[in-house]
OpenMM code with the backbone's topology and positions (N, CA, C; nanometers):
from openmm import Vec3, app, unit

residues = "MET ILE THR ILE THR VAL PRO GLY GLU PRO ARG GLY LYS GLY SER VAL ARG ALA THR ILE ILE GLY LYS LYS LYS PRO ARG ALA ARG THR PHE THR ASP GLU GLN THR ARG SER TYR MET ALA MET VAL GLN GLN HIS ALA MET ALA ALA MET VAL ASP ALA GLY GLU GLU PRO PHE ARG GLY PRO VAL VAL LEU ARG ILE ARG ALA TYR ARG ARG LYS GLY ARG PRO GLY SER LYS VAL GLY GLN ASP ALA ALA GLU ILE GLY VAL ILE ARG PRO THR SER VAL VAL ASP CYS ASP ASN TYR ALA LYS ALA VAL GLY ASP GLY LEU ASN GLY VAL CYS PHE MET ASP ASP ALA GLN VAL VAL ARG LEU VAL VAL ASP LYS MET PHE SER GLU ARG PRO ARG MET GLU ILE GLU VAL CYS PRO TRP GLU PRO SER GLU MET THR VAL GLY ARG MET THR ASP LYS GLY GLY LYS TRP ALA ARG PHE VAL ASP ARG LEU PHE GLY ASP ALA".split()
positions = [
    Vec3(1.8739, 1.3422, -0.5723),
    Vec3(1.7628, 1.2680, -0.5163),
    Vec3(1.6331, 1.3222, -0.5752),
    Vec3(1.5449, 1.2312, -0.6071),
    Vec3(1.4132, 1.2663, -0.6596),
    Vec3(1.3121, 1.2441, -0.5480),
    Vec3(1.2271, 1.3432, -0.5219),
    Vec3(1.1223, 1.3321, -0.4213),
    Vec3(0.9869, 1.3401, -0.4911),
    Vec3(0.9015, 1.2438, -0.4594),
    Vec3(0.7701, 1.2338, -0.5228),
    Vec3(0.6656, 1.2258, -0.4130),
    Vec3(0.5595, 1.3043, -0.4240),
    Vec3(0.4478, 1.2954, -0.3309),
    Vec3(0.3225, 1.2594, -0.4098),
    Vec3(0.2595, 1.1499, -0.3687),
    Vec3(0.1350, 1.1061, -0.4314),
    Vec3(0.0238, 1.1306, -0.3303),
    Vec3(-0.0631, 1.2295, -0.3549),
    Vec3(-0.1676, 1.2615, -0.2578),
    Vec3(-0.2753, 1.1527, -0.2522),
    Vec3(-0.3437, 1.1472, -0.1393),
    Vec3(-0.4527, 1.0513, -0.1224),
    Vec3(-0.4099, 0.9290, -0.0437),
    Vec3(-0.5063, 0.8459, -0.0114),
    Vec3(-0.4816, 0.7253, 0.0674),
    Vec3(-0.3857, 0.6325, -0.0073),
    Vec3(-0.2736, 0.5928, 0.0558),
    Vec3(-0.1787, 0.5036, -0.0121),
    Vec3(-0.2413, 0.3679, -0.0422),
    Vec3(-0.1946, 0.3066, -0.1473),
    Vec3(-0.2488, 0.1763, -0.1864),
    Vec3(-0.1331, 0.0822, -0.2189),
    Vec3(-0.1411, -0.0376, -0.1675),
    Vec3(-0.0421, -0.1395, -0.1983),
    Vec3(-0.0848, -0.2183, -0.3206),
    Vec3(0.0069, -0.2974, -0.3719),
    Vec3(-0.0257, -0.3799, -0.4874),
    Vec3(-0.1166, -0.4933, -0.4427),
    Vec3(-0.2277, -0.5095, -0.5118),
    Vec3(-0.3230, -0.6154, -0.4792),
    Vec3(-0.2755, -0.7505, -0.5304),
    Vec3(-0.3427, -0.8528, -0.4865),
    Vec3(-0.3095, -0.9880, -0.5314),
    Vec3(-0.3402, -1.0027, -0.6798),
    Vec3(-0.2620, -1.0847, -0.7450),
    Vec3(-0.2860, -1.1127, -0.8867),
    Vec3(-0.4171, -1.1890, -0.8989),
    Vec3(-0.4984, -1.1512, -0.9942),
    Vec3(-0.6270, -1.2173, -1.0174),
    Vec3(-0.6110, -1.3138, -1.1346),
    Vec3(-0.6963, -1.4127, -1.1397),
    Vec3(-0.6905, -1.5090, -1.2504),
    Vec3(-0.8317, -1.5458, -1.2945),
    Vec3(-0.8475, -1.5652, -1.4240),
    Vec3(-0.9729, -1.6146, -1.4798),
    Vec3(-0.9394, -1.7261, -1.5774),
    Vec3(-1.0360, -1.8083, -1.6044),
    Vec3(-1.0209, -1.9159, -1.7018),
    Vec3(-1.0775, -1.8665, -1.8348),
    Vec3(-0.9976, -1.8810, -1.9411),
    Vec3(-1.0452, -1.8409, -2.0736),
    Vec3(-1.0331, -1.9586, -2.1683),
    Vec3(-1.1149, -1.9584, -2.2705),
    Vec3(-1.1132, -2.0646, -2.3719),
    Vec3(-1.2028, -2.1804, -2.3328),
    Vec3(-1.2797, -2.2291, -2.4295),
    Vec3(-1.3704, -2.3410, -2.4015),
    Vec3(-1.3073, -2.4739, -2.4415),
    Vec3(-1.2448, -2.4790, -2.5594),
    Vec3(-1.1851, -2.6047, -2.6044),
    Vec3(-1.0562, -2.6356, -2.5290),
    Vec3(-0.9718, -2.5332, -2.5153),
    Vec3(-0.8461, -2.5488, -2.4417),
    Vec3(-0.8425, -2.4430, -2.3309),
    Vec3(-0.9090, -2.4702, -2.2189),
    Vec3(-0.9117, -2.3696, -2.1122),
    Vec3(-0.7716, -2.3434, -2.0561),
    Vec3(-0.7474, -2.2182, -2.0263),
    Vec3(-0.6202, -2.1789, -1.9656),
    Vec3(-0.6452, -2.0595, -1.8745),
    Vec3(-0.5524, -2.0395, -1.7842),
    Vec3(-0.5653, -1.9284, -1.6899),
    Vec3(-0.5064, -1.8015, -1.7492),
    Vec3(-0.5723, -1.6920, -1.7250),
    Vec3(-0.5225, -1.5598, -1.7627),
    Vec3(-0.5092, -1.4810, -1.6337),
    Vec3(-0.3900, -1.4297, -1.6060),
    Vec3(-0.3690, -1.3521, -1.4842),
    Vec3(-0.3670, -1.2036, -1.5181),
    Vec3(-0.4097, -1.1227, -1.4218),
    Vec3(-0.4112, -0.9781, -1.4422),
    Vec3(-0.4074, -0.9065, -1.3079),
    Vec3(-0.3685, -0.7800, -1.3135),
    Vec3(-0.3676, -0.6929, -1.1960),
    Vec3(-0.5008, -0.6208, -1.1917),
    Vec3(-0.5602, -0.6106, -1.0723),
    Vec3(-0.6925, -0.5478, -1.0606),
    Vec3(-0.6871, -0.3993, -1.0985),
    Vec3(-0.8009, -0.3450, -1.1353),
    Vec3(-0.8116, -0.2083, -1.1879),
    Vec3(-0.7670, -0.1032, -1.0864),
    Vec3(-0.8008, -0.1200, -0.9577),
    Vec3(-0.7613, -0.0210, -0.8561),
    Vec3(-0.6092, -0.0132, -0.8437),
    Vec3(-0.5440, -0.1285, -0.8464),
    Vec3(-0.3979, -0.1310, -0.8378),
    Vec3(-0.3361, -0.0674, -0.9618),
    Vec3(-0.3867, -0.1016, -1.0810),
    Vec3(-0.3351, -0.0419, -1.2046),
    Vec3(-0.3515, 0.1097, -1.2029),
    Vec3(-0.4657, 0.1553, -1.1540),
    Vec3(-0.4936, 0.2987, -1.1471),
    Vec3(-0.3973, 0.3684, -1.0516),
    Vec3(-0.3701, 0.3060, -0.9360),
    Vec3(-0.2791, 0.3675, -0.8393),
    Vec3(-0.1360, 0.3699, -0.8943),
    Vec3(-0.0923, 0.2611, -0.9590),
    Vec3(0.0423, 0.2576, -1.0160),
    Vec3(0.0556, 0.3632, -1.1263),
    Vec3(-0.0501, 0.3876, -1.2021),
    Vec3(-0.0476, 0.4914, -1.3059),
    Vec3(-0.0362, 0.6298, -1.2422),
    Vec3(-0.1026, 0.6486, -1.1271),
    Vec3(-0.0943, 0.7766, -1.0576),
    Vec3(0.0477, 0.7984, -1.0036),
    Vec3(0.1087, 0.6931, -0.9484),
    Vec3(0.2477, 0.7016, -0.9017),
    Vec3(0.3373, 0.7387, -1.0198),
    Vec3(0.3174, 0.6733, -1.1323),
    Vec3(0.3979, 0.6980, -1.2518),
    Vec3(0.3827, 0.8430, -1.2997),
    Vec3(0.2606, 0.8939, -1.2971),
    Vec3(0.2340, 1.0310, -1.3414),
    Vec3(0.3070, 1.1327, -1.2526),
    Vec3(0.2988, 1.1144, -1.1209),
    Vec3(0.3670, 1.2068, -1.0289),
    Vec3(0.5190, 1.1922, -1.0406),
    Vec3(0.5668, 1.0708, -1.0656),
    Vec3(0.7106, 1.0481, -1.0830),
    Vec3(0.7609, 1.1176, -1.2091),
    Vec3(0.6854, 1.1088, -1.3177),
    Vec3(0.7255, 1.1752, -1.4423),
    Vec3(0.7378, 1.3253, -1.4210),
    Vec3(0.6408, 1.3831, -1.3501),
    Vec3(0.6449, 1.5272, -1.3231),
    Vec3(0.7683, 1.5625, -1.2401),
    Vec3(0.7999, 1.4819, -1.1393),
    Vec3(0.9170, 1.5079, -1.0544),
    Vec3(1.0469, 1.4951, -1.1342),
    Vec3(1.0542, 1.3967, -1.2228),
    Vec3(1.1744, 1.3779, -1.3043),
    Vec3(1.1932, 1.4950, -1.4014),
    Vec3(1.0844, 1.5412, -1.4619),
    Vec3(1.0926, 1.6547, -1.5541),
    Vec3(1.1351, 1.7798, -1.4775),
    Vec3(1.0742, 1.8041, -1.3595),
    Vec3(1.1101, 1.9207, -1.2786),
    Vec3(1.2573, 1.9194, -1.2401),
    Vec3(1.3104, 1.8004, -1.2097),
    Vec3(1.4507, 1.7878, -1.1694),
    Vec3(1.5451, 1.7808, -1.2889),
    Vec3(1.4900, 1.7655, -1.4094),
    Vec3(1.5728, 1.7543, -1.5296),
    Vec3(1.6553, 1.6269, -1.5305),
    Vec3(1.6008, 1.5195, -1.4750),
    Vec3(1.6728, 1.3924, -1.4627),
    Vec3(1.6254, 1.2901, -1.5646),
    Vec3(1.7144, 1.2016, -1.5995),
    Vec3(1.6841, 1.0819, -1.6786),
    Vec3(1.6711, 0.9662, -1.5805),
    Vec3(1.6100, 0.8544, -1.6198),
    Vec3(1.6034, 0.7397, -1.5285),
    Vec3(1.7431, 0.6951, -1.4855),
    Vec3(1.7571, 0.6640, -1.3567),
    Vec3(1.8847, 0.6166, -1.3041),
    Vec3(1.9173, 0.4822, -1.3679),
    Vec3(2.0437, 0.4603, -1.4006),
    Vec3(2.0843, 0.3367, -1.4687),
    Vec3(2.1553, 0.2390, -1.3776),
    Vec3(2.2079, 0.2840, -1.2660),
    Vec3(2.2797, 0.1958, -1.1740),
    Vec3(2.1934, 0.1590, -1.0540),
    Vec3(2.2568, 0.1093, -0.9482),
    Vec3(2.1820, 0.0723, -0.8281),
    Vec3(2.1200, 0.1952, -0.7621),
    Vec3(1.9999, 0.1789, -0.7063),
    Vec3(1.9292, 0.2901, -0.6431),
    Vec3(1.8805, 0.2528, -0.5028),
    Vec3(1.8557, 0.3584, -0.4255),
    Vec3(1.7947, 0.3466, -0.2934),
    Vec3(1.6532, 0.4007, -0.3058),
    Vec3(1.5569, 0.3279, -0.2514),
    Vec3(1.4162, 0.3666, -0.2580),
    Vec3(1.3621, 0.3761, -0.1164),
    Vec3(1.3114, 0.4935, -0.0797),
    Vec3(1.2506, 0.5134, 0.0517),
    Vec3(1.1043, 0.5523, 0.0320),
    Vec3(1.0173, 0.4816, 0.1011),
    Vec3(0.8731, 0.5031, 0.0872),
    Vec3(0.8152, 0.5325, 0.2247),
    Vec3(0.7353, 0.6389, 0.2319),
    Vec3(0.6616, 0.6688, 0.3546),
    Vec3(0.5138, 0.6729, 0.3178),
    Vec3(0.4394, 0.5773, 0.3720),
    Vec3(0.2951, 0.5685, 0.3451),
    Vec3(0.2209, 0.6277, 0.4640),
    Vec3(0.1560, 0.7407, 0.4430),
    Vec3(0.0802, 0.8076, 0.5482),
    Vec3(-0.0681, 0.7764, 0.5297),
    Vec3(-0.1241, 0.7008, 0.6233),
    Vec3(-0.2654, 0.6642, 0.6192),
    Vec3(-0.3431, 0.7449, 0.7212),
    Vec3(-0.4713, 0.7630, 0.6927),
    Vec3(-0.5598, 0.8269, 0.7886),
    Vec3(-0.5898, 0.7259, 0.8993),
    Vec3(-0.5898, 0.7715, 1.0243),
    Vec3(-0.6182, 0.6820, 1.1366),
    Vec3(-0.7650, 0.6433, 1.1329),
    Vec3(-0.7937, 0.5136, 1.1457),
    Vec3(-0.9300, 0.4612, 1.1348),
    Vec3(-1.0266, 0.5126, 1.2395),
    Vec3(-1.0132, 0.4661, 1.3622),
    Vec3(-1.1037, 0.5079, 1.4685),
    Vec3(-1.0493, 0.6321, 1.5378),
    Vec3(-1.1393, 0.7225, 1.5780),
    Vec3(-1.0924, 0.8466, 1.6391),
    Vec3(-1.0059, 0.8241, 1.7634),
    Vec3(-1.0507, 0.7458, 1.8612),
    Vec3(-0.9728, 0.7218, 1.9830),
    Vec3(-0.9577, 0.8480, 2.0660),
    Vec3(-0.8669, 0.8430, 2.1612),
    Vec3(-0.8463, 0.9572, 2.2504),
    Vec3(-0.7597, 1.0628, 2.1828),
    Vec3(-0.7589, 1.1819, 2.2394),
    Vec3(-0.6758, 1.2914, 2.1887),
    Vec3(-0.5276, 1.2540, 2.2007),
    Vec3(-0.4916, 1.1882, 2.3109),
    Vec3(-0.3537, 1.1457, 2.3309),
    Vec3(-0.3144, 1.0460, 2.2217),
    Vec3(-0.4044, 0.9502, 2.1923),
    Vec3(-0.3785, 0.8515, 2.0876),
    Vec3(-0.3651, 0.9154, 1.9503),
    Vec3(-0.4487, 1.0150, 1.9234),
    Vec3(-0.4411, 1.0850, 1.7955),
    Vec3(-0.3081, 1.1593, 1.7825),
    Vec3(-0.2668, 1.2262, 1.8898),
    Vec3(-0.1395, 1.2994, 1.8872),
    Vec3(-0.0223, 1.2031, 1.8703),
    Vec3(-0.0273, 1.0900, 1.9412),
    Vec3(0.0800, 0.9899, 1.9316),
    Vec3(0.0888, 0.9348, 1.7897),
    Vec3(-0.0269, 0.9134, 1.7261),
    Vec3(-0.0280, 0.8632, 1.5878),
    Vec3(0.0295, 0.9675, 1.4929),
    Vec3(-0.0046, 1.0934, 1.5142),
    Vec3(0.0389, 1.2001, 1.4248),
    Vec3(0.1906, 1.2200, 1.4296),
    Vec3(0.2535, 1.2017, 1.5459),
    Vec3(0.3989, 1.2216, 1.5549),
    Vec3(0.4768, 1.0931, 1.5301),
    Vec3(0.4070, 0.9823, 1.5052),
    Vec3(0.4742, 0.8594, 1.4662),
    Vec3(0.5043, 0.7627, 1.5783),
    Vec3(0.4523, 0.7880, 1.7000),
    Vec3(0.4753, 0.6961, 1.8113),
    Vec3(0.3901, 0.5703, 1.7936),
    Vec3(0.2709, 0.5878, 1.7409),
    Vec3(0.1829, 0.4744, 1.7096),
    Vec3(0.1842, 0.4579, 1.5584),
    Vec3(0.2046, 0.3361, 1.5123),
    Vec3(0.2125, 0.3092, 1.3686),
    Vec3(0.1043, 0.2108, 1.3273),
    Vec3(0.0587, 0.2172, 1.2015),
    Vec3(-0.0386, 0.1201, 1.1517),
    Vec3(0.0247, -0.0187, 1.1402),
    Vec3(-0.0424, -0.1182, 1.1930),
    Vec3(0.0120, -0.2557, 1.1859),
    Vec3(-0.0849, -0.3502, 1.1166),
    Vec3(-0.1840, -0.2959, 1.0501),
    Vec3(-0.2794, -0.3823, 0.9808),
    Vec3(-0.3071, -0.3277, 0.8414),
    Vec3(-0.3951, -0.3910, 0.7730),
    Vec3(-0.4472, -0.3552, 0.6406),
    Vec3(-0.3477, -0.3835, 0.5279),
    Vec3(-0.2465, -0.3002, 0.5043),
    Vec3(-0.1575, -0.3198, 0.3905),
    Vec3(-0.0163, -0.3491, 0.4417),
    Vec3(0.0456, -0.4540, 0.3857),
    Vec3(0.1836, -0.4889, 0.4216),
    Vec3(0.2807, -0.3919, 0.3549),
    Vec3(0.3939, -0.3683, 0.4204),
    Vec3(0.4977, -0.2800, 0.3641),
    Vec3(0.5425, -0.3265, 0.2264),
    Vec3(0.5576, -0.4587, 0.2089),
    Vec3(0.6070, -0.5078, 0.0798),
    Vec3(0.5075, -0.4820, -0.0326),
    Vec3(0.3783, -0.4765, -0.0018),
    Vec3(0.2803, -0.4462, -0.1061),
    Vec3(0.2872, -0.2995, -0.1485),
    Vec3(0.3163, -0.2096, -0.0525),
    Vec3(0.3411, -0.0699, -0.0902),
    Vec3(0.4634, -0.0639, -0.1825),
    Vec3(0.5691, -0.1357, -0.1445),
    Vec3(0.6931, -0.1339, -0.2222),
    Vec3(0.6707, -0.1876, -0.3639),
    Vec3(0.5908, -0.2937, -0.3770),
    Vec3(0.5646, -0.3498, -0.5107),
    Vec3(0.4888, -0.2509, -0.5986),
    Vec3(0.3871, -0.1857, -0.5415),
    Vec3(0.3089, -0.0896, -0.6195),
    Vec3(0.3954, 0.0282, -0.6634),
    Vec3(0.4762, 0.0795, -0.5707),
    Vec3(0.5623, 0.1938, -0.6029),
    Vec3(0.6709, 0.1527, -0.7024),
    Vec3(0.7365, 0.0399, -0.6772),
    Vec3(0.8426, -0.0068, -0.7668),
    Vec3(0.7933, -0.0257, -0.9084),
    Vec3(0.6777, -0.0895, -0.9231),
    Vec3(0.6214, -0.1093, -1.0572),
    Vec3(0.5806, 0.0229, -1.1212),
    Vec3(0.5309, 0.1172, -1.0405),
    Vec3(0.4920, 0.2481, -1.0933),
    Vec3(0.6109, 0.3321, -1.1380),
    Vec3(0.7278, 0.3094, -1.0772),
    Vec3(0.8467, 0.3880, -1.1110),
    Vec3(0.9309, 0.3260, -1.2222),
    Vec3(0.8995, 0.2020, -1.2611),
    Vec3(0.9731, 0.1347, -1.3694),
    Vec3(0.9716, 0.2192, -1.4958),
    Vec3(1.0899, 0.2407, -1.5518),
    Vec3(1.0995, 0.3161, -1.6763),
    Vec3(1.0904, 0.4659, -1.6581),
    Vec3(1.0624, 0.5125, -1.5361),
    Vec3(1.0510, 0.6562, -1.5107),
    Vec3(1.1688, 0.7040, -1.4260),
    Vec3(1.1823, 0.6497, -1.3049),
    Vec3(1.2931, 0.6883, -1.2161),
    Vec3(1.4123, 0.5945, -1.2315),
    Vec3(1.3857, 0.4721, -1.2691),
    Vec3(1.4906, 0.3743, -1.2971),
    Vec3(1.4400, 0.2835, -1.4068),
    Vec3(1.5312, 0.2104, -1.4686),
    Vec3(1.4916, 0.1265, -1.5812),
    Vec3(1.4079, 0.0065, -1.5358),
    Vec3(1.4448, -0.0520, -1.4209),
    Vec3(1.3735, -0.1692, -1.3702),
    Vec3(1.3863, -0.1705, -1.2188),
    Vec3(1.2815, -0.2162, -1.1497),
    Vec3(1.2874, -0.2161, -1.0034),
    Vec3(1.3884, -0.3159, -0.9473),
    Vec3(1.4483, -0.3971, -1.0328),
    Vec3(1.5575, -0.4842, -0.9891),
    Vec3(1.6810, -0.4020, -0.9509),
    Vec3(1.6873, -0.2755, -0.9931),
    Vec3(1.7982, -0.1875, -0.9583),
    Vec3(1.7957, -0.1439, -0.8125),
    Vec3(1.6832, -0.1624, -0.7435),
    Vec3(1.6718, -0.1204, -0.6040),
    Vec3(1.7559, -0.2136, -0.5182),
    Vec3(1.8612, -0.1574, -0.4565),
    Vec3(1.9493, -0.2367, -0.3718),
    Vec3(1.9271, -0.2076, -0.2242),
    Vec3(1.8557, -0.1008, -0.1955),
    Vec3(1.8186, -0.0685, -0.0583),
    Vec3(1.6782, -0.0146, -0.0603),
    Vec3(1.5946, -0.0690, 0.0298),
    Vec3(1.4536, -0.0322, 0.0346),
    Vec3(1.4151, -0.0064, 0.1792),
    Vec3(1.3553, 0.1101, 0.2047),
    Vec3(1.3055, 0.1441, 0.3377),
    Vec3(1.1594, 0.1834, 0.3215),
    Vec3(1.0712, 0.1171, 0.3969),
    Vec3(0.9285, 0.1472, 0.3907),
    Vec3(0.8798, 0.1768, 0.5313),
    Vec3(0.8189, 0.2935, 0.5493),
    Vec3(0.7588, 0.3319, 0.6770),
    Vec3(0.6092, 0.3493, 0.6575),
    Vec3(0.5322, 0.2931, 0.7509),
    Vec3(0.3871, 0.3151, 0.7527),
    Vec3(0.3582, 0.4073, 0.8706),
    Vec3(0.2851, 0.5163, 0.8440),
    Vec3(0.2575, 0.6147, 0.9479),
    Vec3(0.1146, 0.6640, 0.9350),
    Vec3(0.0677, 0.7283, 1.0417),
    Vec3(-0.0633, 0.7919, 1.0399),
    Vec3(-0.0472, 0.9405, 1.0124),
    Vec3(-0.1475, 0.9990, 0.9488),
    Vec3(-0.1483, 1.1426, 0.9252),
    Vec3(-0.2910, 1.1856, 0.8924),
    Vec3(-0.3211, 1.3096, 0.9239),
    Vec3(-0.4507, 1.3666, 0.8840),
    Vec3(-0.4523, 1.3959, 0.7348),
    Vec3(-0.3328, 1.3970, 0.6747),
    Vec3(-0.3186, 1.4232, 0.5308),
    Vec3(-0.2597, 1.2983, 0.4652),
    Vec3(-0.3455, 1.2017, 0.4266),
    Vec3(-0.2933, 1.0781, 0.3678),
    Vec3(-0.2202, 1.1045, 0.2368),
    Vec3(-0.1082, 1.0312, 0.2198),
    Vec3(-0.0255, 1.0493, 0.1007),
    Vec3(0.0835, 0.9432, 0.1003),
    Vec3(0.1528, 0.9348, -0.0096),
    Vec3(0.2700, 0.8485, -0.0214),
    Vec3(0.3858, 0.9395, -0.0585),
    Vec3(0.4913, 0.9381, 0.0221),
    Vec3(0.6122, 1.0143, -0.0091),
    Vec3(0.7194, 0.9156, -0.0512),
    Vec3(0.7815, 0.9427, -0.1644),
    Vec3(0.8787, 0.8507, -0.2230),
    Vec3(1.0073, 0.9275, -0.2516),
    Vec3(1.1194, 0.8695, -0.2156),
    Vec3(1.2496, 0.9264, -0.2482),
    Vec3(1.3300, 0.8212, -0.3235),
    Vec3(1.3911, 0.8625, -0.4328),
    Vec3(1.4764, 0.7738, -0.5122),
    Vec3(1.6088, 0.8445, -0.5322),
    Vec3(1.7173, 0.7745, -0.5024),
    Vec3(1.8495, 0.8328, -0.5258),
    Vec3(1.9467, 0.7220, -0.5640),
    Vec3(2.0535, 0.7588, -0.6333),
    Vec3(2.1535, 0.6580, -0.6679),
    Vec3(2.2186, 0.6032, -0.5411),
    Vec3(2.2464, 0.4752, -0.5400),
    Vec3(2.3164, 0.4135, -0.4278),
    Vec3(2.4640, 0.4415, -0.4413),
    Vec3(2.5257, 0.4763, -0.3308),
    Vec3(2.6702, 0.4961, -0.3282),
    Vec3(2.7256, 0.4154, -0.2126),
    Vec3(2.8388, 0.3494, -0.2326),
    Vec3(2.8958, 0.2717, -0.1226),
    Vec3(2.9373, 0.3646, -0.0089),
    Vec3(2.9029, 0.3258, 0.1131),
    Vec3(2.9402, 0.4068, 0.2292),
    Vec3(3.0774, 0.3629, 0.2786),
    Vec3(3.1334, 0.4416, 0.3688),
    Vec3(3.2619, 0.4032, 0.4279),
    Vec3(3.2492, 0.2700, 0.5000),
    Vec3(3.1319, 0.2474, 0.5610),
    Vec3(3.1097, 0.1236, 0.6325),
    Vec3(3.1130, 0.0049, 0.5356),
    Vec3(3.0520, 0.0215, 0.4179),
    Vec3(3.0523, -0.0850, 0.3181),
    Vec3(3.1944, -0.1133, 0.2720),
    Vec3(3.2675, -0.0075, 0.2413),
    Vec3(3.4043, -0.0229, 0.1930),
    Vec3(3.4920, -0.0828, 0.3030),
    Vec3(3.4716, -0.0395, 0.4273),
    Vec3(3.5514, -0.0878, 0.5386),
    Vec3(3.5324, -0.2354, 0.5676),
    Vec3(3.4179, -0.2906, 0.5339),
    Vec3(3.3904, -0.4326, 0.5584),
    Vec3(3.4577, -0.5236, 0.4570),
    Vec3(3.4939, -0.4687, 0.3452),
    Vec3(3.5548, -0.5506, 0.2416),
    Vec3(3.6966, -0.5900, 0.2829),
    Vec3(3.7338, -0.7102, 0.2499),
    Vec3(3.8723, -0.7501, 0.2746),
    Vec3(3.9511, -0.7197, 0.1491),
    Vec3(4.0688, -0.6685, 0.1692),
    Vec3(4.1508, -0.6270, 0.0563),
    Vec3(4.2620, -0.7282, 0.0350),
    Vec3(4.2365, -0.8241, -0.0522),
    Vec3(4.3350, -0.9281, -0.0801),
    Vec3(4.4283, -0.8800, -0.1903),
    Vec3(4.5507, -0.8536, -0.1511),
    Vec3(4.6505, -0.8128, -0.2500),
    Vec3(4.6275, -0.6749, -0.3075),
    Vec3(4.5504, -0.5875, -0.2388),
    Vec3(4.5282, -0.4511, -0.2846),
    Vec3(4.4281, -0.4393, -0.3979),
    Vec3(4.3555, -0.5484, -0.4301),
    Vec3(4.2597, -0.5443, -0.5412),
    Vec3(4.1474, -0.4444, -0.5160),
    Vec3(4.0952, -0.4418, -0.3923),
    Vec3(3.9840, -0.3523, -0.3603),
    Vec3(4.0281, -0.2071, -0.3736),
    Vec3(4.1455, -0.1731, -0.3235),
    Vec3(4.1959, -0.0357, -0.3322),
    Vec3(4.2119, 0.0058, -0.4784),
    Vec3(4.2649, -0.0843, -0.5611),
    Vec3(4.2801, -0.0520, -0.7043),
    Vec3(4.1439, -0.0334, -0.7698),
    Vec3(4.0471, -0.1171, -0.7325),
    Vec3(3.9120, -0.1045, -0.7877),
    Vec3(3.8505, 0.0306, -0.7508),
    Vec3(3.8611, 0.0695, -0.6239),
    Vec3(3.8049, 0.1973, -0.5773),
    Vec3(3.8746, 0.3127, -0.6477),
    Vec3(4.0068, 0.3055, -0.6633),
    Vec3(4.0804, 0.4103, -0.7338),
    Vec3(4.0324, 0.4242, -0.8787),
    Vec3(4.0118, 0.3080, -0.9449),
    Vec3(3.9630, 0.3113, -1.0833),
    Vec3(3.8221, 0.3684, -1.0905),
    Vec3(3.7401, 0.3338, -0.9922),
    Vec3(3.6002, 0.3745, -0.9945),
    Vec3(3.5828, 0.5223, -0.9613),
    Vec3(3.6520, 0.5682, -0.8564),
    Vec3(3.6306, 0.7041, -0.8074),
    Vec3(3.7477, 0.7971, -0.8318),
    Vec3(3.8578, 0.7453, -0.8808),
    Vec3(3.9750, 0.8296, -0.9018),
    Vec3(4.0422, 0.8598, -0.7692),
    Vec3(4.1224, 0.9604, -0.7666),
    Vec3(4.1939, 0.9981, -0.6433),
    Vec3(4.1176, 1.1088, -0.5713),
    Vec3(3.9897, 1.0862, -0.5470),
    Vec3(3.9038, 1.1884, -0.4862),
    Vec3(3.9406, 1.2202, -0.3454),
] * unit.nanometer
topology = app.Topology()
chain = topology.addChain("A")
for resn in residues:
    res = topology.addResidue(resn, chain)
    for name in ("N", "CA", "C"):
        topology.addAtom(name, app.Element.getBySymbol(name[0]), res)
């Protein structure tokens, strides 16, 4: 498993921007805004360092991606509210959607932790409050669980033969 921590206020992927270019044949040009590109580059930089430290190459098969976005709490509120936010009882429900965090992180990890974010077969995103804003990311290869294997129907022993071929007689 690769663990990556990106310090600072987490940022989700912004909306795609568009401008019109060309006078004779006008056409739209789409682009990602500079703040989003900068944040994805920062994610990529921290991911590269984590991969080098772990001595890992990008994962080639299916992967699990877990993201924890820790934001600073906006308004001070009561001491009880601050404590509840810090331990995760109160969660942020506004500003950035979970899927936008996932898009920014997935695009930032492309080619570094995995070849393409299409390899992500399981995604967990948590939004939390903290006095120390950051994004914590975990990437690991996906492995079928007993529950996954148990749900499969075995017609004529094909599944058992497949598992034996894949994992051997472990």
